[in-house]
C-alpha positions in Angstrom: 61.8 135.7 116.5 62.8 137.7 119.5 60.5 138.0 122.5 61.4 141.4 124.0 59.3 142.6 126.9 59.9 144.9 129.8 60.7 148.5 130.8 64.1 149.5 132.1 65.7 152.8 133.1 69.4 153.5 132.3 71.5 156.5 131.8 73.4 157.3 128.7 77.0 158.6 129.3 78.7 161.5 127.7 80.3 159.3 125.0 76.8 158.0 124.0 77.2 154.6 125.6 74.1 152.9 126.9 73.7 149.7 128.8 71.4 147.2 127.2 69.6 145.2 130.0 70.9 141.7 130.3 67.4 140.4 129.8 67.5 141.6 126.2 71.1 140.7 125.2 70.5 137.1 124.2 67.4 137.9 122.1 69.3 140.6 120.2 72.4 138.5 119.6 75.9 139.8 119.0 75.1 142.1 116.2 72.0 144.3 115.8 70.7 147.5 114.3 69.7 150.8 115.9 67.7 153.3 113.8 65.3 156.2 114.1 62.0 155.1 115.3 58.6 156.7 115.3 57.5 159.2 117.9 61.1 160.4 118.5 62.4 157.2 119.9 65.0 154.8 118.5 64.2 151.3 117.3 66.6 148.4 118.0 66.2 145.2 115.9 68.0 141.9 116.0 69.7 141.0 112.7 66.8 138.6 112.0 64.1 141.1 112.7 65.9 143.8 110.8 66.0 141.5 107.7 62.3 141.0 108.1 61.7 144.7 108.4 64.0 145.5 105.5 62.2 143.0 103.3 58.8 144.6 104.0 60.2 148.0 103.2 61.8 146.8 100.0 58.3 145.7 98.9 57.1 149.3 98.9 56.8 151.0 95.5 59.9 152.9 94.5 57.6 155.2 92.5 55.5 156.3 95.6 57.0 159.4 97.2 55.8 158.5 100.7 57.3 155.1 100.4 60.7 156.6 99.3 60.6 159.0 102.3 59.7 156.2 104.7 62.6 154.1 103.4 65.0 157.1 103.7 63.8 157.8 107.3 64.7 154.3 108.5 67.8 153.5 106.5 69.6 156.8 106.5 70.1 156.7 110.3 70.6 153.0 110.7 73.7 151.9 112.6 75.2 148.5 113.2 75.8 147.8 116.8 77.6 145.3 119.0 77.9 145.1 122.8 81.1 145.9 124.6 82.3 143.9 127.5 80.1 145.9 129.9 76.9 145.2 127.8 76.8 148.7 126.4 76.3 150.0 122.9 77.5 153.4 121.5 74.6 155.3 120.0 75.8 157.6 117.1 75.4 161.4 117.7 72.8 161.7 114.9 70.5 159.1 116.6 71.1 160.6 120.1 70.1 164.0 118.7 67.0 162.7 116.9 65.7 161.0 120.1 67.1 163.8 122.4 69.1 161.3 124.5 71.2 163.2 127.0 71.0 161.4 130.3 68.0 159.4 131.5 66.6 156.8 129.1 64.0 154.2 129.1 64.5 150.9 127.2 61.2 149.3 126.3 60.7 145.8 125.0 58.0 145.8 122.3 57.9 142.1 121.3 60.1 142.0 118.2 62.2 145.2 118.8 63.4 147.5 121.6 62.6 151.2 121.8 65.0 153.6 123.4 63.3 156.8 124.7 64.3 159.9 126.5 62.8 159.3 129.9 60.6 162.4 130.0 59.2 161.8 126.6 58.4 158.2 127.4 56.5 159.3 130.5 54.4 161.7 128.4 53.9 159.1 125.6 53.0 156.2 127.9 50.5 158.3 129.9 47.5 157.1 127.9 43.9 156.1 128.6 44.0 152.3 128.0 40.2 152.1 127.8 40.1 154.5 124.9 43.0 152.7 123.2 41.4 149.3 123.7 38.2 150.7 122.0 40.3 151.9 119.1 42.0 148.5 118.8 38.7 146.7 118.8 37.7 148.8 115.8 40.9 147.5 114.1 39.8 143.9 114.9 42.2 143.3 117.8 
């Protein structure tokens, strides 16, 4: 299981190439998956974590409409990625459009996955009251 932690700023170039911070490269491995994430970001999974994620989604009922839509959401945009010699990946246009990635990005380590955010949206999203959030998490037993 990957241990991905941290917050890094990088620019995406006109060809859709984005540097993956060296801190994350070993944990991701040579081959990994980028897909649409929640909240208009992209999720990046190592092969092992993607297989775990995919297994859980496959367990959802085929007969449940929300489960089918959830499955489509993640799999339709999924893209296999490998790093080039400069430690960059090329993010397909459909994923760049979904996450509104045009220049400044934030790459966030979230334990078992990375999230790639448009920098301004990350600033809005991460501007939370941690006390209120902690209270909500305690209601969930955390």
